[in-house]
C-alpha positions as CSV (number, residue, x, y, z in Angstrom):
1,M,19.8,63.1,16.7
2,S,16.3,64.1,16.1
3,A,15.0,67.6,16.8
4,T,13.1,67.6,20.0
5,I,10.6,69.7,21.9
6,Y,10.3,70.6,25.5
7,P,7.9,69.1,27.9
8,W,5.6,72.3,28.1
9,Q,5.3,72.2,24.4
10,N,3.5,68.8,24.0
11,S,0.0,70.3,24.0
12,A,1.0,72.9,21.3
13,W,2.6,70.1,19.2
14,E,-0.7,68.1,19.3
15,Q,-2.7,71.2,18.2
16,L,-0.2,71.9,15.4
17,Q,-0.7,68.5,13.9
18,L,-4.3,69.5,13.0
19,L,-2.9,71.9,10.5
20,R,-0.9,69.4,8.6
21,A,-3.8,68.2,6.3
22,R,-4.2,71.8,5.0
23,M,-0.7,73.2,5.6
24,P,-0.6,77.0,5.2
25,H,2.4,78.4,3.2
26,A,3.5,80.4,6.2
27,L,3.1,79.8,9.9
28,L,4.2,82.4,12.4
29,F,4.9,81.1,16.0
30,Y,4.9,83.6,18.6
31,G,5.4,83.8,22.4
32,A,7.8,84.9,25.1
33,A,11.6,84.8,24.4
34,G,13.5,82.0,26.2
35,T,10.8,79.4,26.0
36,G,12.1,77.3,23.2
37,K,10.2,78.6,20.1
38,A,13.3,78.1,17.9
39,D,13.7,74.4,18.9
40,F,10.0,73.9,18.4
41,I,9.9,75.2,14.8
42,E,13.0,73.3,13.9
43,A,11.5,70.1,15.2
44,F,8.5,70.8,13.0
45,A,10.7,71.5,10.1
46,Q,12.3,68.2,10.4
47,A,8.9,66.4,10.7
48,L,7.7,68.2,7.6
49,L,10.7,66.9,5.7
50,C,10.7,63.4,7.2
51,E,9.8,60.5,4.9
52,N,8.4,58.2,7.7
53,V,6.5,60.6,10.1
54,Q,5.5,58.9,13.3
55,P,1.8,58.7,14.5
56,D,2.3,61.7,16.9
57,G,3.7,63.9,14.2
58,H,7.3,63.6,15.1
59,A,10.1,62.8,12.7
60,C,11.3,59.3,12.6
61,A,15.0,60.3,13.1
62,S,16.2,57.3,10.9
63,C,15.2,57.9,7.3
64,V,17.5,59.6,4.7
65,S,15.9,63.0,5.1
66,C,16.3,62.9,8.9
67,G,19.9,62.0,8.4
68,W,20.5,65.0,6.3
69,F,18.7,67.2,8.7
70,S,20.7,66.0,11.7
71,Q,23.9,66.7,9.7
72,H,22.6,70.2,9.0
73,N,22.8,69.8,5.2
74,H,19.3,69.1,4.1
75,P,19.0,70.3,0.5
76,D,15.4,71.2,0.9
77,Y,15.8,73.2,4.2
78,R,17.1,76.7,4.8
79,R,17.4,78.4,8.0
80,V,17.7,82.3,8.1
81,R,18.8,84.1,11.2
82,P,21.1,87.0,12.1
83,E,24.8,86.6,11.7
84,A,25.1,87.1,15.5
85,L,23.2,83.9,16.2
86,E,25.4,81.9,13.8
87,D,28.4,82.7,15.9
88,E,26.9,81.3,19.1
89,P,28.5,78.1,20.5
90,G,27.1,75.2,18.6
91,A,25.8,77.3,15.8
92,D,26.1,75.6,12.3
93,G,28.3,77.7,10.0
94,E,26.7,76.1,6.9
95,D,23.4,77.6,7.6
96,G,24.9,81.1,7.7
97,A,26.5,80.5,4.4
98,D,23.2,79.2,2.9
99,A,21.3,82.1,4.1
100,D,23.8,84.9,3.4
101,G,24.6,83.4,-0.1
102,G,28.3,83.4,0.5
103,K,31.2,82.9,2.9
104,K,31.8,85.2,5.8
105,T,34.7,87.6,5.6
106,K,37.6,87.3,8.0
107,A,37.6,90.9,8.8
108,A,37.0,91.6,12.3
109,K,33.6,93.3,12.8
110,T,30.6,92.9,15.1
111,P,28.2,90.3,13.8
112,S,25.0,91.8,12.6
113,K,21.9,91.3,14.8
114,E,19.6,92.0,11.9
115,I,18.4,89.7,9.0
116,K,19.4,91.4,5.9
117,I,17.9,91.7,2.4
118,E,20.8,89.6,0.9
119,Q,19.8,86.7,3.1
120,I,16.2,86.8,1.7
121,R,17.3,87.3,-1.9
122,A,19.6,84.2,-1.4
123,L,16.5,82.1,-1.1
124,A,15.5,82.7,-4.7
125,D,17.6,80.0,-6.2
126,F,16.7,77.6,-3.5
127,M,12.9,78.0,-4.2
128,N,13.2,77.8,-7.9
129,I,14.7,74.4,-8.2
130,S,13.0,71.0,-7.8
131,T,13.1,69.3,-4.4
132,H,15.5,66.5,-4.0
133,R,13.0,64.1,-2.4
134,Q,9.8,65.1,-4.2
135,G,8.6,66.6,-0.9
136,L,8.4,70.1,0.6
137,R,10.9,72.8,0.9
138,V,11.1,74.4,4.4
139,V,12.4,77.8,5.2
140,V,12.8,78.6,9.0
141,L,13.2,82.2,10.0
142,Y,13.9,83.6,13.4
143,P,13.5,86.0,15.2
144,A,11.3,87.6,12.7
145,E,11.6,91.0,14.3
146,A,15.2,91.0,13.3
147,L,14.2,91.5,9.7
148,N,15.4,95.0,8.7
149,T,13.1,97.1,6.5
150,P,14.4,96.0,3.1
151,A,14.6,92.4,4.2
152,S,10.9,92.7,5.4
153,N,9.8,94.1,2.2
154,A,11.7,91.4,0.2
155,L,10.1,88.7,2.4
156,L,6.6,90.2,2.0
157,K,6.9,89.9,-1.9
158,T,7.7,86.2,-1.4
159,L,4.8,85.6,0.9
160,E,2.3,87.5,-1.5
161,E,3.3,85.0,-4.2
162,P,4.4,81.9,-2.4
163,P,6.3,79.3,-4.5
164,P,4.5,76.0,-4.7
165,G,5.6,73.4,-2.3
166,T,7.4,75.7,0.0
167,V,6.5,76.3,3.7
168,F,7.9,79.1,5.7
169,L,8.1,78.7,9.4
170,L,8.8,82.1,11.4
171,S,9.2,82.7,15.0
172,S,8.7,86.0,16.8
173,N,9.1,87.3,20.3
174,S,7.3,90.6,19.6
175,L,4.4,90.6,17.1
176,D,4.2,94.3,17.4
177,R,7.6,94.8,15.8
178,L,6.6,93.1,12.5
179,L,5.0,94.7,9.5
180,P,1.2,94.2,9.6
181,T,1.3,93.2,5.9
182,I,3.7,90.2,7.0
183,L,1.3,89.3,9.8
184,S,-1.6,89.2,7.5
185,R,0.0,86.8,5.3
186,C,1.0,84.2,7.9
187,R,-1.1,81.8,9.9
188,K,-0.3,82.8,13.6
189,F,0.3,80.1,16.2
190,A,0.8,80.9,19.8
191,L,3.4,79.1,21.9
192,P,2.4,79.9,25.5
193,M,4.7,80.3,28.5
194,P,5.2,77.1,30.4
195,D,3.6,76.9,33.8
196,E,5.9,77.4,36.7
197,L,5.9,73.6,37.8
198,A,6.8,72.4,34.5
199,A,9.5,75.0,34.0
200,L,11.0,74.3,37.5
201,A,11.0,70.6,36.9
202,W,12.9,70.9,33.7
203,L,15.5,73.4,35.2
204,K,16.1,71.0,38.2
205,A,16.5,68.1,35.7
206,Q,19.3,70.2,34.2
207,G,21.0,70.4,37.5
208,L,20.3,74.2,38.2
209,G,20.4,75.1,41.8
210,D,18.2,78.0,43.0
211,A,16.0,77.4,40.0
212,E,13.0,79.3,41.3
213,A,15.0,82.5,41.7
214,W,16.6,82.1,38.2
215,L,13.2,81.5,36.7
216,R,11.5,84.4,38.4
217,E,14.3,86.7,37.2
218,Q,13.7,85.7,33.7
219,G,9.9,86.1,33.8
220,G,9.2,82.5,33.8
221,A,11.2,81.7,30.7
222,P,13.2,78.4,31.5
223,L,15.6,78.6,28.7
224,A,16.5,82.1,29.5
225,A,16.9,81.2,33.1
226,L,19.2,78.4,32.2
227,A,21.3,80.6,29.8
228,Q,21.6,83.4,32.4
229,S,22.8,80.9,35.1
230,E,25.3,79.5,32.8
231,G,26.6,82.9,31.6
232,G,27.3,84.0,35.1
233,N,26.1,87.4,34.7
234,R,24.0,87.8,37.9
235,E,26.6,90.2,39.1
236,E,25.9,92.4,36.3
237,M,22.2,92.3,37.0
238,D,22.9,93.0,40.7
239,A,25.1,95.9,39.8
240,L,22.1,97.6,38.0
241,L,19.6,96.6,40.6
242,Q,21.6,98.2,43.4
243,L,21.7,101.4,41.3
244,L,17.9,101.1,40.8
245,A,17.3,100.5,44.4
246,H,19.4,103.5,45.5
247,P,19.2,106.0,42.7
248,N,21.4,109.1,42.5
249,V,23.1,111.1,39.9
250,E,26.6,110.7,40.9
251,N,26.4,106.8,41.0
252,A,24.5,106.8,37.7
253,L,27.3,108.8,35.9
254,K,30.1,106.7,37.5
255,S,28.5,103.4,36.5
256,A,27.3,104.2,33.0
257,D,30.6,103.3,31.3
258,K,30.9,99.8,33.0
259,L,27.2,99.0,32.4
260,S,27.4,100.1,28.7
261,K,29.6,96.9,28.2
262,I,26.6,94.8,29.0
263,P,24.0,94.1,26.2
264,L,21.7,97.1,26.4
265,S,18.5,95.1,25.7
266,A,19.4,93.1,28.9
267,L,19.7,96.3,30.9
268,V,16.5,97.7,29.7
269,S,14.8,94.4,30.3
270,W,16.0,94.2,33.8
271,Q,14.9,97.7,34.5
272,Q,11.4,97.0,33.1
273,R,11.1,94.1,35.4
274,W,12.3,96.2,38.5
275,L,9.8,98.8,37.7
276,Y,7.1,96.2,37.3
277,D,8.0,94.8,40.9
278,V,8.0,98.3,42.3
279,F,4.6,99.1,40.7
280,C,3.0,95.8,41.8
281,Y,4.3,96.1,45.4
282,K,2.9,99.7,45.5
283,L,-0.5,98.4,44.5
284,S,-0.7,94.9,46.0
285,G,2.3,94.1,48.2
286,T,3.5,91.4,45.6
287,I,6.9,90.9,43.9
288,R,7.2,88.8,40.7
289,Y,10.8,89.0,39.4
290,F,13.2,90.0,42.3
291,P,12.0,88.6,45.7
292,R,15.8,88.9,46.7
293,Y,15.2,92.6,46.7
294,R,12.0,92.6,48.6
295,K,13.3,95.2,51.2
296,E,14.6,97.6,48.6
297,V,11.5,97.3,46.4
298,A,9.3,97.9,49.4
299,A,11.2,101.0,50.5
300,L,11.2,102.5,46.9
301,A,7.6,101.8,46.4
302,E,6.7,103.6,49.7
303,R,8.5,106.9,48.7
304,V,7.9,107.2,45.0
305,Q,4.7,108.8,43.6
306,T,2.6,106.7,41.3
307,A,2.6,109.2,38.6
308,K,6.4,109.4,38.7
309,L,6.6,105.7,38.6
310,M,4.4,105.4,35.5
311,Q,6.5,108.0,33.8
312,A,9.6,105.8,34.5
313,I,7.8,102.8,33.2
314,K,6.9,104.6,30.0
315,G,10.5,105.7,29.5
316,A,11.7,102.2,29.9
317,N,9.3,100.9,27.4
318,D,10.2,103.5,24.9
319,R,13.9,103.0,25.4
320,R,13.4,99.2,24.7
321,A,12.8,100.0,21.0
322,T,16.2,101.6,20.6
323,A,18.3,99.4,22.8
324,E,19.6,97.3,19.8
325,H,20.9,100.3,17.9
326,P,22.1,103.1,20.2
327,L,24.2,106.0,18.9
328,S,26.3,105.6,21.8
329,P,26.1,102.8,24.4
330,K,27.5,104.9,27.2
331,L,25.1,107.8,26.5
332,F,22.3,105.4,26.2
333,V,22.9,104.1,29.8
334,E,23.4,107.5,31.2
335,D,20.1,108.7,29.7
336,M,18.3,105.7,31.1
337,L,19.8,106.0,34.6
338,L,19.3,109.8,34.8
339,D,15.8,109.6,33.6
340,Y,15.1,106.9,36.2
341,T,16.8,108.9,39.0
342,A,14.7,111.9,38.1
343,C,11.5,109.8,38.4
344,C,12.4,108.0,41.6
345,T,14.0,110.5,43.9
């Protein structure tokens, strides 16, 4: 099956075709998480490798190259991403082997959420041999902010002296987490958030009930909304939101162990959105993310001082940077809830 793009990406796809005449060696696609950037760049990768590109720039889905691509074994294509993503349902194990340069061990260990230097070094042999169809080599890498420091430096060396006939397609949710030197060596291409009507139409077409609420809770990102609804973790979100609505030290300490089993980045993200709603309600009486909690948000906004609320927002923003690598998940959650309680009581 041919790689596809989402309805809200059609305009961006048309703009992208203008670059094909003078293709840069590295394109960095950026935008909000959960909007389909990875699917977009893989569709573009297939189109770059296609031997019979269609007038609209899409791959033909029927040539030899497209056949290889759909079978996940195109010899001129490599995908580099964290090991944790390779273990997702439907992920292709061959891509993990290609990027890592070897087979995964059977030892039970938590899959890495980082892109490691070994994965970047493994690209050397790929880039130093002739292409199989006298076309381009394409390397897709996402999310770029998952590059650890050694991997970032190794990639930078490659981008400084790009091999001929090789195109790098990177994707990022957070440009501010990338090395400035990497940013300076890539042509940046924005993939905007879909408008609400387009996102809701797509979610309803997927059969999602209460699509508007799910979409709001995920900040307007339709793929994130669908994933959250399928994951069935609204109970986990509500457990945190109830604590945030009624902050106190005793409940914070009691709940920290259970909440620490939830991905910490999700907890921090939910807290940031909650604080945004409280702040907006305090200033303008509006709620963006959690209209289900309008009563609780209103009550909190009325009694919390603006200066303390700003302090809580700053704390949540700072904590987002360490959520992926805490020294202790339980202590991380305790600290997060206790800081919030101190600001909001």
